[in-house]
C-alpha positions in Angstrom: 105.7 125.4 137.2 105.9 123.1 134.1 102.9 120.7 133.9 104.3 117.2 132.8 101.8 114.8 131.2 101.6 111.6 133.2 102.7 108.5 131.2 100.6 105.4 131.9 103.5 103.0 132.4 101.4 100.4 134.3 99.2 99.9 131.3 102.0 97.8 129.8 103.0 96.0 133.0 101.4 92.6 131.9 103.3 92.4 128.5 106.5 93.3 130.4 105.7 90.6 133.0 105.5 88.1 130.1 108.8 89.4 128.7 110.5 89.2 132.2 109.2 85.6 132.5 110.5 84.6 129.1 113.9 86.2 130.0 114.0 84.4 133.4 113.1 81.0 131.9 115.6 81.3 129.0 118.4 82.5 131.3 117.8 79.7 133.9 117.6 77.1 131.1 120.9 78.3 129.6 122.6 78.3 133.0 121.3 74.7 133.6 122.3 73.4 130.2 125.3 75.4 129.1 126.4 76.7 132.5 128.8 79.6 132.8 132.1 79.7 130.9 134.3 80.3 134.0 137.6 82.0 133.5 140.9 81.1 135.0 140.0 83.0 138.1 137.6 80.2 138.9 138.8 77.1 137.1 142.6 77.5 137.7 145.3 77.6 135.1 148.4 79.4 133.8 148.6 83.1 132.8 151.6 84.7 131.0 151.9 88.4 130.2 154.5 89.4 127.5 155.7 92.8 126.3 156.9 93.2 122.7 159.0 96.1 121.4 156.6 96.4 118.4 152.9 95.5 117.9 152.6 91.8 118.5 151.5 89.3 115.8 148.9 87.3 117.7 148.5 84.8 114.9 152.2 84.0 115.1 152.0 83.5 118.9 149.0 81.2 118.5 150.9 79.2 115.8 153.8 78.9 118.2 151.6 77.6 120.9 149.8 75.2 118.6 153.2 73.8 117.5 153.9 73.2 121.2 150.7 71.3 121.7 148.7 74.1 123.4 145.8 74.3 120.9 143.3 75.7 123.5 145.5 78.6 124.6 143.8 82.0 124.6 146.0 84.8 123.2 144.8 88.4 123.5 146.2 91.9 123.6 146.2 93.3 127.1 145.7 97.1 126.9 148.3 98.2 124.3 149.0 96.3 121.1 152.5 95.5 122.3 151.2 93.7 125.4 150.0 90.1 125.1 148.4 87.9 127.6 148.2 84.1 127.3 145.7 82.1 129.3 145.5 78.3 129.4 143.5 76.0 131.7 145.9 73.5 133.4 146.8 72.0 136.8 150.5 72.1 136.1 152.2 74.9 138.1 155.2 74.9 135.7 153.2 75.4 132.6 153.3 79.2 132.6 157.1 79.2 132.8 157.3 76.7 129.9 155.0 78.7 127.7 157.0 81.9 128.4 160.2 80.1 127.5 158.8 78.8 124.2 157.3 82.1 123.1 160.4 84.2 124.1 162.6 81.8 122.1 160.4 82.2 119.1 160.2 86.0 119.5 163.9 86.6 120.4 165.1 89.6 122.2 162.0 91.6 121.3 159.9 89.8 123.9 160.0 90.5 127.7 158.1 88.4 130.2 156.3 90.7 132.6 154.6 88.1 134.7 153.9 84.4 135.0 151.0 83.3 137.3 149.4 80.0 138.2 146.0 79.7 139.9 145.3 76.3 141.4 141.9 74.6 141.0 141.3 74.7 144.7 141.8 78.5 144.8 139.5 78.8 141.8 136.8 76.8 143.5 137.1 79.0 146.6 136.8 82.2 144.6 133.7 80.8 142.8 132.0 79.8 146.1 132.9 83.0 147.9 131.8 85.1 144.9 128.4 83.4 144.8 128.0 83.7 148.6 128.9 87.4 148.4 126.2 88.0 145.8 123.6 86.2 147.9 124.6 88.1 151.0 124.3 91.4 149.1 120.8 90.6 148.0 119.8 89.5 151.5 121.2 92.7 152.9 119.2 94.7 150.4 116.0 92.9 151.4 116.6 93.9 155.0 117.5 97.5 154.2 114.5 98.2 151.9 112.2 96.4 154.3 113.3 98.6 157.2 113.5 101.9 155.2 110.2 101.4 153.4 108.0 98.3 154.0 108.0 94.6 153.3 106.1 94.9 150.1 108.6 97.4 148.7 111.4 95.0 149.8 109.9 92.0 148.0 109.3 94.0 144.8 112.9 95.5 144.8 114.6 92.1 145.4 112.4 90.4 142.7 113.6 93.1 140.2 117.3 92.6 141.3 117.1 88.8 140.9 115.6 89.4 137.5 118.5 91.6 136.5 121.2 89.3 137.9 119.7 86.2 136.3 119.5 87.9 133.0 123.1 89.0 133.0 124.3 85.5 134.0 122.1 84.0 131.4 123.4 86.4 128.7 127.0 85.3 129.4 126.0 81.7 129.6 124.1 81.7 126.3 126.9 83.4 124.3 129.6 81.4 126.1 131.4 84.5 127.2 134.2 84.2 129.8 132.9 84.8 133.4 135.8 86.0 135.6 136.2 88.1 138.7 135.8 91.4 136.7 132.4 90.2 135.4 131.4 89.2 138.9 132.3 92.7 140.1 130.2 94.1 137.3 127.2 91.9 138.4 127.5 93.3 141.9 127.7 96.8 140.5 124.5 96.1 138.5 122.8 95.1 141.8 123.7 98.5 143.3 122.8 100.5 140.2 119.4 98.8 139.8 118.7 99.2 143.5 119.5 102.9 143.3 117.0 103.4 140.4 114.3 101.5 142.2 114.9 103.4 145.5 114.5 106.7 143.7 111.1 105.7 142.3 110.0 104.1 145.6 110.8 107.3 147.5 108.6 109.3 145.1 105.8 106.7 145.3 105.9 106.8 149.1 105.8 110.6 149.1 103.0 110.8 146.5 100.9 108.2 148.4 100.7 110.6 151.3 100.0 113.7 149.1 97.6 112.3 146.5 95.0 110.9 148.8 92.2 110.8 146.2 94.2 108.8 143.7 94.6 105.0 143.5 97.9 103.3 143.8 98.3 102.6 140.1 97.9 106.3 139.2 100.3 107.3 142.0 103.0 104.9 140.6 102.5 106.3 137.1 102.9 109.9 138.3 105.9 109.0 140.4 107.6 107.1 137.6 106.9 110.0 135.2 108.4 112.5 137.6 111.6 110.4 137.9 111.9 109.4 134.3 114.1 112.3 133.2 116.6 111.5 136.0 116.5 107.8 135.2 117.2 108.4 131.5 119.9 110.9 132.1 121.7 108.6 134.5 121.4 105.5 132.3 122.4 107.2 129.0 125.4 109.0 130.5 126.6 105.8 132.2 126.1 103.8 129.0 128.2 106.3 127.0 131.1 105.8 129.4 130.7 102.0 129.3 130.5 101.8 125.5 133.8 103.8 125.4 135.3 101.5 128.0 134.2 98.5 126.0 135.8 99.7 122.7 138.9 101.4 124.0 139.5 99.8 127.5 141.3 96.8 126.2 140.4 93.1 126.4 140.8 92.9 130.2 137.9 95.4 130.7 135.6 94.2 127.9 133.7 91.6 130.0 133.3 94.1 132.8 131.9 96.8 130.5 129.6 94.4 128.6 128.1 93.0 131.8 127.3 96.5 133.0 125.9 97.6 129.6 123.5 94.6 129.7 122.7 95.0 133.4 121.9 98.7 133.1 119.7 98.2 130.1 117.6 95.5 131.7 117.7 97.2 135.1 116.2 100.4 133.7 113.1 98.6 132.4 112.8 96.3 135.5 112.9 99.2 137.9 110.0 100.8 136.0 107.8 97.7 135.2 108.9 94.8 137.4 109.3 96.4 140.8 106.5 99.0 140.3 104.2 96.5 138.8 104.7 94.1 141.7 103.7 96.8 144.2 100.2 96.8 142.5 100.1 92.9 142.5 101.1 92.9 146.2 98.2 95.3 146.9 100.1 98.1 148.3 97.9 100.5 150.3 98.4 103.8 152.2 97.8 101.9 155.4 101.0 99.9 154.7 103.0 103.1 155.2 101.5 103.8 158.6 104.1 102.9 161.3 102.9 100.3 163.8 102.1 102.0 167.1 103.3 100.1 170.2 100.9 100.0 173.1 102.1 101.8 176.1 102.4 99.8 179.3 101.4 101.5 182.5 104.0 100.6 185.1 102.5 102.6 187.8 101.4 100.5 190.8 
């Protein structure tokens, strides 16, 4: 059996606490001041998708829209270089059809309108509220699940790490002014699941080693458990990041926000599952006695 040297991860938990605190404060400040740059999914507006027979000249499309008075229109390739998507915030249901008419007149027979959609502001507000509620319910469900499977101290540590990861990703998008749409929201929910999976793997090993290593303190047990799962954590994170980087560069504009949110979330989630959640177990004074199931007193019903 190969003898693996134990890495003293918890020696650096206090510097990482400071880093986590700075990240949290900075993210919350950005969310309070700049807020999120919500996409059309949440704000409402017009969306037009066009198909060109040859690679589209995006600058020419933008010039056409500026000439029509739509200076704030977002023009991007959508997958292939011949597919173009136009987004514009508005409360006019007919705006998409008008934009499609103007652009097709300019482009001639080489342009085909694939779809014209309008998302009303009310629908956008409902999507935003339901998305936020879904995220809160997911975190609440995780708190209950970890509390039942492990113990309340494990649940508090896991949820604190998850909140740290979510707030960091939201703050990252807020600080850079990146568009936050439904695909990014889906990525944030995926980050919650990914980070929880990493944390659960380490917690499982911590619980197992607490029962086996009876002469070791909790900090040493956590260091041993984290070292034993480190190879699995790095292999999973690196292989996932390789896929996401490929998706970011080659997946087209529609997948870029989704991939970027996951890249950031997995990066921050890897260190939070090692230092934030594990470190909190020490601060919460986890003991072996916490893992002993509560014995219910038997009631004698005999007369």
